[in-house]
N, C-alpha and C positions, 0 to 999 in steps of 0.2 A: 818838460817831463821830469817828474820826481822819481828817482830810482832808489830802492831800498836794498842795501847790501849787508850781508852777514859775514862775520869773521869765520874763516874756514880752517884755522889752525896755522895758516901761513901768511895770509894777507887780510887786512881789515876790510878792504873792498874786494872780498873773495867771491862769495856766491851771491848772484843776483836773486833776490826773493821776489820782487814785484816792481811794476811801473805804475805810476798814478799821475793824474792830471792836476791834483791839488795837494798841498802840503799836509792838510789835515787827514786826508785819506792815507797818505804815506806814513804819517805818525801813528795812526790807528793800526795799520798792518804791522808796523815795526813793534808796537807794544804787544800785539798778539803773538808774533812769531819769535822775536828776540828777547822780549821781557827785560828791557833796560830800566835802570833806576834814575840815571841822570842824562841830560842832553845839553849840548852846547852848540849854539848856532854861530857859524863863521862865514862871513861874506868876503869873497875874494874878487878879483877883477872880473872874471868871466864865469864864476860859479858860486853857488851857495852850498855849504856843507853843514850838515847837522850830525855831530859826533854823538854816538850812543854808547854810554858807559854803564858798567855794572856797579855793585855796591862798593867795590874798592877803587872806583874810578879808572878801571882798566877798559880800554876801548873794545867793544864787542860788535860794533856795526857802524854804518854811516848811511846817511841819506844824501844823495847828490842831486842838485838841480843846476843844469848848465844854462846860463843866461845867453840869449841870442841877441846880438846887436843887429840893428838894421843898417844895411849898407845900401847906399843909393848909387846905382851905376847909371851914368848918363849914356844913353844910346843915341846915336846920330852921327852925322858926318862932322868932321873937324873942318873948321874954316881955315884955309891956308892963305 
């Protein structure tokens, strides 16, 4: 799930604007509501961040996508 956040005067990840299933839909919504000029994509261990900046490269929003790893849990009895 891609989440679009807008700077609220205190935190960059302040106000949740919208949630989307695709990155392109999130970018379109951010362009309409936040009106950013520059974007920078950063991939971390468990999430993808797209920083949204204005003309002076000041951050005014962020798009967050949490990566979900698949964990396999074995169910059954342990042999003793």
